[in-house]
N, C-alpha and C positions, 0 to 999 in steps of 0.2 A: 711541542714547545715546553722547555724546561722552566719551571717557575722557581725552583730553589729547594733548599732543605726543608723537609716536612716537619712542622712543629706540632700541629694538632689537627684533628679532623673537624672542619667547620664549613660544611657545604650545605646546600639546600636539600630538598626532597630527593632521595636516592631511589630511582626506579627499581633497582635490584632489590633493595630492602622492601619497597612497597609491594613487589611481586612475590618475593619468597620469604619475607620476614626480616625484622630488624636484626642487623648483624650479618646478613647473607653476603653483603658486598665486601666485608672484611674477613670472610671465611670462618665466621664464628659459629655457624650452625652445621649440624651433622653429627655423626657418631664417630668421635675421635677415639681410637684405640692405638696406643703407641706400639709401633713395630721396631722401634729403635730407642735410643736414649731420649731423644727429644723430637721425634718425628713419626709420622705414619705414612708408609709408602703406598701409593695408589696407582694401580695399573690402568692401561688404556681401557676406556669404557666405564670406569667407575663413576658412580653418582653419589658417593658417600658424603660429599660436601653439598649441603642443601643449595639447590639452584645452579650447580655447576656440573659439567661433564669433563672427565679427564681424557686426554688424547696423547698421541705421540708414542714413539718407540719405547722410551724409558719411563713413561708416566711422570708423576710428580711426587714430591714429598710435602706432606701437610705438617707444618712446623709449629711447635709449642715452645721453642727456645726463646727465652726472654730477650736475648740480645739481637734477635732477628724479627722484632715486632715494630711496626709503625703505629699500629692502633689496635686495641683490644688484646686478645690472648692468643690468637693464632694467625699465621701467615702462610705463604705458599712458595715453595722452591720449584721453579718450572723445570728443573732437571732432576729426574728421579734416578732410576737404576741404569746407569751407563749410556744414556742417550737423551736427546732433547725431548721434552714433554710439552704438553699444552693443556689449557683449561678453557672452557667456553661456557657461556650462558646465553639464553635467548629471552628477550624482553619485548613487551608490546610497544610499538611505536606508531606514530602518525606520519603518513607519507608527506614529504615536503617539509617536515619539521626538523629543525637543527637541534642536535644533542651534543653534550659535552661529556667525554669520558675522562675521569680524573682517577689517578692511582699513585701509589708510592712504590719505588723500586730500589733495590740494593744489590750490588754486585758481589759482595764478599771480599776476599783478599785482593781481587783484581776486578776491573770493569767487565761486565757481562752484557751481552746483547739479547734483545728480544724483538718480537714482531707482534704488533697489535693490528687486528682486523675487525671491522665493523661495517657490514653492508659492503659498499664500494670502497671504503677506506682501508688502506693497507699501509702501515707506517712503522718503520723500525724505531726502537728506542735503545739508548745505551745507559745502563745502570752503573754509576760509578762505584768503585770499591774503596776499601780503606786498608791501610797497612796493618791495622789490628782488627781482625775479623770479629772479635768479641765486642767491639764498639761500633756497631753498625750505624751508618748515617744514611737514612733514606732520602731519596730525591723525589719531589712531587712533579708529576707530568699532567698536562691537559691536552687533549686532542678533540677537535670537533668533527662531526659528520652529519650529513643530511639523510634522513630515513627515506628509503625507496620502497618499503613494504610495511605491512602491518605488524610484522615480527622481524626483529633484527638480532642476528647472532653476533655476539662479541667474543673474540678469542684472543688469548695471550699465548704466545709460543716462544720457547727458548731457541735461540740460534747459536748458543755457545756450545763448546765441545769439551770442556774440561770436567764435566760432571757435576757442576754446582752453579745454580743461579740462572738467570736473575731471580731474586726473591721479590714477590709482589705482595702488596697489602692495601687495605683501605680503598677498594675500588668503588667508584660511584658513577652513575650515569644520570645526568640531569638535563632538563630542557634549557636551551640557551634563551635567555630573556630577549624578547623582541623590542626593538627601539623604534619609535615612530620616525619616519623620514622627516627631515627639517622642512622640506618643501610642503609636505602635507600639513605640518604644524603651522607654517606661515599662511597657508591657504585658509585653514580654519580660523586663524586669528584675523586675517583680512576679512573673512565672511562676517565675523562678529562685529568688526568695526563698521562694515557697510550696513549691517543690520541696525546698529545704533544710529547711523547717519539717517537711514530711511525713517526710523522711528521718530527721530528728532524733527524731520521735515513734516511728518504727519501731525506731530504734536503741535508744532508752530501753526500749521494750517488750521488745526482744530481750534486753537485759542483764538485765531483771527475770526473764524466763522462764529464762534460763540459770542465774540465781542459785537459782531454785526447784529446778532439776534436780540441783544439786550436793548 
């Protein structure tokens, strides 16, 4: 579900940050050493970015380019060296609990496609591009999934083929708040009213009994 252009990061407790440290969800943690003008190329199997593991044929590019940031100082290009790459993280989850994955994505000069997986969830996303690649406009995405195990692996994969993007940033995973069912609320309300009614009857009976004893 696309929510619109990302303005700022304003989400609840991020399980990625809670697990690996503040900033892990936006790729801020790890040992960044530039291998290019504004990026660090990471190959399949690399764990250089704290909390994340790189996959895919081409690996990924860890970006420090200011025009390609949605939040913080670093972001991630899912297409590395001549092929589609991926990055994944594993977080603790509770079976049956619903979680929300939020992130920002940008396609570059043209729209780029990616694939998000989390447990049984597998959903494509399309990151819009701009005519001016130096003026990146990130789009915010939200997807929900229900955990089926005590540990869930969340993975982002590029399915584009032109060697760039999509760029992702500001990833968070939070629990979806539970809302009491309206029927349950009405039942509780009705029970309270009945309780007050019974209490009122006993109170009236008590007053009458006290009046007889006087």
